[in-house]
C-alpha positions, 0 to 999 in steps of 0.5 A: 806235884810232890813225889810219894814213897812206895809205902804212902802209895801202897797205903792209899791203894789199900783204901781204894774201892776194888774197881779203882784198885784194878784200874791202877794196874789195868792193862786195858787202861794202859793200852787206851792211854798209849793209843791216845798218846800215839794218836796225838803224836806223843811217842817218847816213852818218858812222856807216856810214862809221866802221863800214865803215872799221873793217871795213877795219881788220879785213881789214888786220889792225889790228883783230881781229873781237873788237876790232871788237865793242868798237869798235862798242859803246864807241867808236862807241856803235852802237845794237844793237852786238851784233846789228850785230857778229854780222851782220857777223861771220857774213855778212862775216867768215865768208866770209873765215874761213880768211884772217882766222884765218891773219892773226890766228893764232887761231880766230874764233867765229861766233855765232847772230844774235839775231833781234829784231823790236821791232814783233812783240815789242810786239804779242805782249805781253798787253794789260791787261784793259780795264774800263769803270767805267760797265758793270755786271758780269754774273754 
């Protein structure tokens, strides 16, 4: 993705509807994204800021929500990129659905979030039958 000057970004910002302008600097949205990153073990501040920057690009009309998914997977190489995208898509972009659809002039699809809990998944696996070679079998 190309880099943009402050002036270019400011010009795009000034053309946005009010709800998208507020979203660009929303602390609430920042906290949601930070929580999503934390839940997906993205703890490096640089990675968080890159994700946040790209969410801003979505609000400014530079990156569609679908392209955002590709950026997470291919450019930023985020662990659990699909899940991160689904969460941000459903919890952040969905709140601004009408404005984003008008901005991109197409319908935005929202998907059910896959709930993955690796700790629980491990505990649910059947344990192999332990055998003790020193005990006799009783029939």
